Residue, then its C-alpha position, 0 to 999 in steps of 0.5 A: m321096336t318099343t314106343f314110348v312118349l317122353a314126358t320131358a319138353n327139355p331138348h337136351k334131356a331128350e337128346e341124351m335119352r334118344a342117343v342111349l335108347s334108340p340104339l337099343g330099339v326103343d322109339l322115343l315120341d316127343r311130348p305133344e305140345d298141347v300137354a301141360d307141364v306136371d307139377e312136381t309136388g313129390a318129396t322124391l325124385e321117384e315121386n316126381a318121375l311117376l307123376k310125370a309118367r303117369a300124367l303123360v299116360e293119361t293124357t296121351g294113352w301111350p306108354a311113358i317115360a319120364d325122369d327127375t334128376g337131383l344134384f345132391v351136394d354133401a356140404l349143403d346137406g343134400r341141396p339142392g336135391v330134389r329142387s335142383a331145377r328150381y333152386a334159384g326160384e320157380a323161373a330160374s335158369y340153368d346160370d341162375n341155379v349154378t351161381k346160387l350153388l357156387n355162392e353157397l359153397e364159397g369158402v367150403a373146404e375141399p373135397r366139395t363132394a356131390r352126386f347127381i341121381t336120375v330116376i327114370a319112371v316108366a308108366f303103361p296104360d294098364g296102370t303098372a309103372f316101374c323106376v330105375e336109378g343111375e347115380l354119378d359120384g364127383l366134385i363141385t368146382h369153384a368156377r364153370a368150365g366147358d361149354q357142352g351139356f347143361g344145368y349143373d355140368p359146367v361145375f360137376v367133375p366126375h371121379d372118372a372124367d380125368g379132371r374134366t367137368l361134364a360140360q367138357l366131355s363130348p356127348p358120347e363121353k358124357n352119355d357113357l358116364s353120366h348118371r342119365g346114361r346109367a339109368l337109361r342103361a338100367l332102363s334098357v335091361e328092365l325093358a328087355q326082361r319084360 
């Protein structure tokens, strides 16, 4: 079994990561409570994921896994993008971000195309690191639907989900389909080759 410390303190992300990676023989340790959040100052998802992974290696001495995810909406020139978690402000809730997104898309013609992209970075104590990516194309709805998932899940309908939002999918369905699930499976392939 391979052991990594998780950079995320988000319990939803940690749960999704464990659901996909644990059956593949990857053991994920929780981020220690005394480790501070890393400032996401990168201009790209990859830069932010690497910042977080390397910071965890530095503070814990363990190999680390970090991710950064963005929602890229075509009608908004790619916004919220790398600022998805902070779209409505630094202390924004999931609901605040979704409300801002729906308000900005009011009156936008169909189809309201978008994509989720997740970049996962792995960093090792010897200084080496690599990244993998997962992408999910879909549409932004006009109203929230579903009570599963988190973030923008209630307003994102993947092309392959029979018209359901990510928040209407069961956790196993979401993990099979999602951007994060795709990135995690790419990660497992990469780890197996090392």
